[in-house]
C-alpha positions in Angstrom: -46.1 -74.8 97.5 -46.5 -71.0 97.5 -50.0 -69.8 98.3 -49.6 -66.3 96.9 -48.2 -64.5 93.9 -44.5 -63.9 94.1 -43.7 -60.2 94.0 -40.5 -59.1 92.2 -37.9 -57.6 94.5 -38.0 -54.2 92.8 -41.8 -54.0 92.6 -42.1 -51.1 95.0 -39.0 -49.3 93.9 -39.5 -46.2 91.8 -38.8 -46.4 88.1 -36.4 -43.6 87.5 -36.8 -41.7 84.2 -34.6 -38.9 83.0 -36.2 -36.3 80.7 -33.2 -34.9 78.8 -32.8 -31.5 77.2 -29.6 -32.0 75.1 -29.5 -28.3 74.2 -29.9 -25.0 76.2 -33.0 -23.9 74.3 -35.3 -21.6 76.1 -39.0 -20.7 76.1 -41.5 -23.3 74.9 -38.9 -26.0 74.6 -38.1 -25.9 78.3 -41.8 -25.8 79.2 -42.3 -28.9 77.1 -39.6 -30.6 79.1 -41.3 -29.5 82.3 -44.7 -30.7 81.2 -43.3 -34.2 80.4 -41.5 -34.4 83.7 -44.5 -33.2 85.7 -46.9 -35.7 84.1 -44.5 -38.6 84.4 -44.1 -37.8 88.1 -47.8 -38.3 88.6 -47.9 -41.7 87.0 -47.2 -45.2 88.3 -46.2 -47.9 85.8 -47.2 -51.5 86.5 -47.5 -50.7 90.2 -44.2 -48.8 90.5 -44.1 -45.0 91.1 -42.0 -43.0 88.8 -39.1 -40.9 90.0 -38.3 -38.1 87.5 -35.1 -36.2 86.8 -35.1 -33.3 84.4 -31.6 -33.3 82.9 -30.4 -30.0 81.5 -27.0 -28.9 80.0 -24.4 -27.7 82.4 -24.8 -24.1 83.5 -28.3 -23.9 82.0 -30.3 -21.1 83.7 -33.9 -22.2 84.4 -36.8 -21.3 86.7 -38.5 -23.9 88.8 -41.9 -22.1 88.4 -43.2 -24.7 86.0 -41.8 -27.8 87.7 -43.5 -29.9 90.4 -41.5 -30.1 93.7 -40.9 -33.8 93.3 -39.1 -33.4 90.0 -35.3 -33.2 90.5 -33.0 -31.2 88.2 -29.5 -32.0 87.3 -26.9 -31.8 84.5 -26.7 -34.0 81.5 -23.3 -34.6 79.9 -22.4 -36.9 77.0 -19.1 -38.4 75.9 -18.1 -40.4 72.9 -17.8 -44.1 73.5 -16.5 -47.1 71.5 -19.2 -48.8 69.5 -18.1 -52.2 70.9 -18.3 -51.1 74.5 -21.0 -53.4 75.9 -21.5 -51.1 78.9 -23.2 -48.6 76.7 -24.0 -50.1 73.3 -26.3 -53.1 73.0 -25.6 -55.7 70.4 -28.8 -54.8 68.5 -27.7 -51.1 68.3 -24.2 -52.0 67.3 -25.4 -54.2 64.5 -27.8 -51.5 63.3 -25.3 -48.7 63.4 -22.6 -50.7 61.6 -24.9 -52.6 59.2 -23.9 -50.6 56.1 -20.1 -50.8 56.8 -20.0 -47.1 57.6 -19.6 -47.0 61.4 -21.1 -44.0 63.0 -19.7 -42.3 66.1 -21.7 -43.0 69.2 -22.2 -41.1 72.4 -23.7 -42.1 75.7 -24.5 -40.6 79.1 -21.1 -41.8 80.5 -20.7 -38.7 82.7 -24.3 -38.0 83.6 -24.7 -37.4 87.3 -28.4 -37.3 87.8 -28.2 -38.3 91.5 -25.6 -36.3 93.2 -25.4 -38.7 96.2 -24.5 -41.8 94.0 -23.2 -40.3 90.8 -24.2 -43.5 89.0 -25.5 -43.6 85.4 -27.0 -46.9 86.5 -29.5 -45.0 88.7 -31.4 -44.2 85.5 -33.9 -46.8 84.3 -34.7 -45.0 81.0 -34.3 -41.8 79.0 -36.8 -39.5 77.3 -34.8 -37.3 75.0 -36.1 -34.0 73.5 -35.3 -33.9 69.8 -32.1 -36.0 70.2 -29.8 -33.8 68.2 -26.2 -34.5 68.9 -23.2 -33.2 66.9 -20.8 -35.7 68.5 -22.5 -38.9 67.5 -25.5 -41.2 67.7 -27.0 -41.4 71.2 -26.9 -45.0 72.6 -27.6 -46.6 75.9 -28.3 -50.0 77.3 -31.2 -48.4 79.0 -34.5 -47.9 77.1 -34.8 -44.6 75.3 -37.8 -42.7 73.9 -37.7 -39.5 71.9 -40.1 -36.6 71.7 -39.6 -35.1 68.2 -40.9 -31.5 67.9 -39.9 -31.3 64.2 -37.4 -32.1 61.5 -37.3 -28.6 60.0 -34.1 -29.3 58.0 -36.1 -31.6 55.7 -38.2 -28.6 54.5 -35.9 -25.6 55.2 -32.4 -27.0 54.6 -31.0 -23.4 54.9 -31.2 -23.8 58.7 -28.1 -26.0 58.4 -26.3 -23.6 56.2 -25.8 -23.2 52.5 -23.1 -25.9 52.1 -24.1 -29.1 50.5 -21.2 -31.0 52.1 -22.8 -34.0 53.9 -19.8 -34.1 56.3 -20.4 -30.6 57.5 -21.1 -30.4 61.3 -24.8 -29.6 60.9 -25.5 -32.3 58.4 -23.5 -34.8 60.4 -25.8 -33.9 63.3 -28.8 -34.6 61.1 -27.4 -38.0 60.2 -26.8 -38.7 63.9 -30.3 -37.5 64.8 -32.0 -39.8 62.3 -29.9 -42.8 63.4 -30.8 -42.0 67.0 -34.5 -42.0 66.1 -34.2 -45.4 64.4 -32.4 -46.8 67.5 -35.0 -45.6 70.0 -37.5 -47.8 71.6 -40.3 -45.2 71.1 -40.8 -41.9 69.3 -43.7 -39.6 69.8 -44.9 -36.5 68.0 -47.8 -34.0 68.3 -48.8 -33.1 64.7 -49.6 -35.2 61.6 -46.9 -33.4 59.6 -44.1 -34.1 62.1 -45.3 -37.7 62.4 -44.9 -38.1 58.6 -41.4 -36.6 58.7 -40.4 -39.0 61.5 -41.7 -42.0 59.6 -40.4 -41.1 56.1 -37.3 -38.9 56.7 -36.4 -40.2 60.1 -37.0 -43.9 59.1 -38.9 -44.7 62.3 -41.0 -47.9 62.3 -44.8 -47.2 62.7 -44.8 -49.8 65.5 -42.5 -47.5 67.5 -44.4 -44.3 67.0 -47.0 -42.9 69.4 -49.4 -40.0 68.5 -49.6 -37.4 71.2 -52.0 -34.6 71.8 -50.4 -31.1 71.7 -49.2 -30.3 75.2 -48.1 -27.1 76.7 -48.0 -25.2 80.0 -50.4 -22.2 80.2 -47.9 -19.5 81.3 -50.7 -17.0 81.3 -53.0 -18.8 83.7 -51.6 -17.3 86.9 -51.7 -13.8 85.3 -55.3 -13.7 84.0 -57.1 -13.3 87.3 -54.3 -11.4 89.1 -53.3 -7.8 88.9 -51.4 -7.2 85.7 -47.7 -6.8 86.0 -46.3 -3.3 85.3 -43.8 -3.6 82.5 -41.0 -1.1 82.6 -38.8 0.2 79.9 -36.6 -1.9 77.7 -33.7 -0.9 75.6 -34.1 -1.2 71.8 -31.1 -3.1 70.7 -31.1 -1.4 67.3 -30.8 2.2 68.6 -30.1 1.9 72.3 -33.3 3.9 72.9 -35.4 3.3 76.0 -38.9 2.2 75.0 -42.0 2.1 77.2 -44.3 -0.6 75.7 -47.7 0.8 74.8 -46.7 4.5 74.5 -47.2 4.0 70.7 -49.2 1.1 69.1 -47.2 -1.9 67.9 -47.5 -5.5 66.8 -45.3 -8.3 68.2 -43.1 -10.5 66.1 -42.0 -13.5 68.2 -39.0 -15.1 66.4 -35.4 -16.3 66.8 -32.3 -16.2 64.7 -32.9 -19.3 62.5 -33.6 -19.1 58.7 -36.9 -21.0 59.1 -38.3 -18.0 60.9 -38.4 -16.2 57.5 -36.7 -12.9 58.6 -35.5 -12.0 55.1 -39.0 -12.2 53.5 -40.5 -10.7 56.7 -38.3 -7.6 56.4 -39.3 -7.2 52.8 -43.0 -7.5 53.9 -42.4 -4.8 56.5 -40.7 -2.5 54.0 -43.8 -2.8 51.7 -46.1 -2.4 54.7 -44.4 0.9 55.8 -44.1 2.2 52.2 -47.8 1.9 51.9 -48.5 3.9 55.1 -48.4 1.2 57.8 -48.5 3.0 61.1 -47.7 0.3 63.7 -44.2 -0.3 65.1 -42.9 -3.8 65.1 -41.5 -5.2 68.4 -39.2 -8.2 67.9 -38.6 -10.6 70.8 -37.5 -14.2 71.3 -34.4 -16.3 72.0 -31.2 -15.0 70.6 -32.9 -12.2 68.6 -30.1 -10.0 69.7 -28.2 -11.7 66.8 -30.5 -9.9 64.4 -28.8 -6.6 65.2 -26.4 -5.6 62.4 -22.9 -6.6 63.3 -23.9 -9.1 65.9 -23.0 -12.2 63.9 -20.8 -13.3 61.0 -23.0 -16.2 60.0 -23.9 -15.8 56.3 -27.7 -16.0 56.8 -27.7 -13.4 59.7 -25.5 -11.1 57.6 -28.2 -11.2 54.9 -30.7 -10.2 57.6 -28.4 -7.4 58.8 -28.2 -6.2 55.2 -32.0 -6.1 54.9 -32.3 -4.1 58.1 -29.7 -1.6 56.9 -31.4 -1.3 53.6 -34.6 -0.1 55.3 -33.0 3.2 56.0 -35.2 5.5 58.1 -37.9 2.8 58.1 -35.7 0.7 60.4 -36.7 3.1 63.2 -40.1 1.3 63.2 -38.4 -1.9 64.4 -37.7 -2.4 68.1 -35.6 -5.4 69.0 -36.5 -6.5 72.6 -34.5 -9.8 72.6 -35.4 -12.6 75.0 -37.5 -11.6 78.0 -39.1 -13.4 81.0 -42.6 -14.8 80.9 -44.2 -11.9 82.8 -42.7 -9.3 80.5 -43.5 -11.3 77.4 -47.2 -11.7 78.4 -47.5 -8.0 78.9 -45.9 -7.3 75.5 -48.4 -9.8 74.0 -51.4 -8.2 75.9 -50.5 -4.7 74.8 -49.8 -5.6 71.2 -52.4 -4.9 68.5 -51.7 -8.4 67.2 -49.2 -11.2 67.2 -47.2 -11.8 64.0 -46.2 -15.5 63.6 -44.0 -15.4 60.5 -42.3 -18.7 59.7 -41.6 -21.0 56.8 -42.1 -24.2 58.6 -42.0 -25.8 62.1 -44.2 -27.8 64.4 -46.3 -24.8 65.2 -46.0 -22.2 67.9 -47.0 -21.9 71.5 -47.2 -18.1 70.9 -50.5 -18.4 69.0 -52.0 -20.3 72.0 -50.6 -17.7 74.4 -52.1 -14.9 72.2 -55.5 -16.6 72.3 -55.3 -16.9 76.1 -54.6 -13.2 76.6 -57.1 -12.1 73.8 -54.6 -10.8 71.3 -55.5 -11.2 67.6 -53.1 -13.4 65.5 -51.7 -13.1 62.0 -49.8 -16.4 61.1 -48.0 -17.9 58.2 -50.1 -20.6 56.5 -48.5 -24.1 56.8 -49.9 -27.5 57.8 -48.8 -27.7 61.5 -50.1 -24.3 62.5 -53.4 -24.8 60.8 -53.7 -28.2 62.6 -53.1 -26.4 66.0 -55.5 -23.6 65.1 -58.2 -26.0 64.2 -57.6 -28.3 67.2 -57.8 -25.4 69.7 -60.3 -23.2 67.8 -57.8 -20.4 67.5 -59.1 -17.7 65.2 -56.0 -16.9 63.1 -55.7 -14.9 60.0 -53.3 -16.5 57.6 -50.8 -15.3 54.9 -48.4 -16.9 52.5 -44.9 -16.6 54.0 -43.3 -16.7 50.6 -45.3 -13.8 49.1 -44.1 -10.3 50.0 -47.3 -8.8 48.5 -49.6 -11.1 50.5 -47.6 -10.6 53.7 -47.6 -6.8 53.5 -51.4 -6.7 52.6 -52.1 -9.0 55.6 -50.1 -6.7 57.9 -52.1 -3.7 56.7 -55.4 -5.5 57.1 -54.6 -6.6 60.7 -53.5 -3.0 61.5 -57.0 -1.8 60.7 -58.6 -4.5 62.9 -60.0 -3.1 66.1 -61.7 -6.1 67.7 -60.1 -8.3 70.4 -61.2 -11.5 72.0 -61.8 -11.9 75.7 -58.9 -13.7 77.6 -59.6 -17.3 78.0 -58.3 -20.4 79.8 -56.9 -23.3 77.7 -56.0 -26.8 78.8 -54.5 -29.9 77.3 -56.3 -33.2 77.1 -54.9 -34.7 80.3 -56.6 -38.1 79.8 -55.0 -38.7 76.3 -51.7 -37.3 77.5 -51.5 -39.8 80.4 -52.7 -42.7 78.2 -50.2 -42.0 75.5 -47.3 -41.4 77.9 -48.1 -44.9 79.4 -48.0 -46.2 75.8 -44.5 -44.8 75.4 -43.4 -46.5 78.7 -44.9 -49.8 77.4 -42.7 -49.6 74.3 -39.7 -48.7 76.5 -40.2 -51.5 79.0 -41.9 -54.3 77.1 -43.1 -57.4 79.1 -40.6 -60.2 78.5 -41.9 -63.7 77.8 
């Protein structure tokens, strides 16, 4: 008779989790991935340490500044597989995906090489996907999968997927794949009440699979606050080719991208009204792929409407300065020197930019919508709000902020580490349930 508890053979082996970025998105999205990977690497789960791989798209350019040294980085590739291939598709997933007689295409990490020495997909014990949006099919794996859902913007701003109503168009096919992937996951977690509701009602996720998370972010300004400020040189305005030295003339900063949910068309009308009424601040525009806002840079219908708006400004367009995407140091200095941050959006899961503005002491003018108000209240961020669908209110709010002369002191901000760890362990419990 055994006198002690029998220990499983893999008890001391690390549990290997891949945090997966399916798309080469920049900025806050990458930092979210880093935050998840870092926190996972500090945990142990039922006595096992966790080995973490951050899986990014091939040729993705990234900085290791925000990653802990023990987090490995490698490429993530998917490939379509047959729905009856038991190596990749569980019986439960197969029954769910084919239950309505309309078999969906499926993809899996067939050619993922997270460990260069073994090149084995089997090296992974589980996946945490960020947003899980795949054009090629529904993500499946015989390994447990969890999903962090930042938002389901298309439910509220369908224009982000184009004007066509064809459900078989690539974007709406990806939406169908995403929602099926959500239903198929072992766990789904969100950070705001609005996105949670979207995941449950639009995504069809069972409440038993959902985990509430505190908002999490990496304070990119922390290392800059108590150190000498970086000297930001000139940048080239993409609209005119002119060399601009930030701070030579006063400006506010519009952080955006090229998606319709960022409200560029209404925003440009607000700017026209603001300048027509004597507005005296330039507007610097920065963010991922904002170079596509330059007239002639894209043939996409929505962006062409943005281009037309910019051209219609005539001489007033000289007040716009498109900076495009910049590194964190440059961005923080642009934010510090700005008279205020303009967060102009129709709908999303909130913005890290308002947190970053609070950290460096820059006033904030933000669209009014549930997620951003939740974040502002949670972190005591003193935003001024405007209606993003009202040109009159937007222009008046810009004018009011332009007259504001008070700034806050820079401050440190931190996430709730205790809740973050606790809820991350809850996700792992759903991914790896104890079998009877």
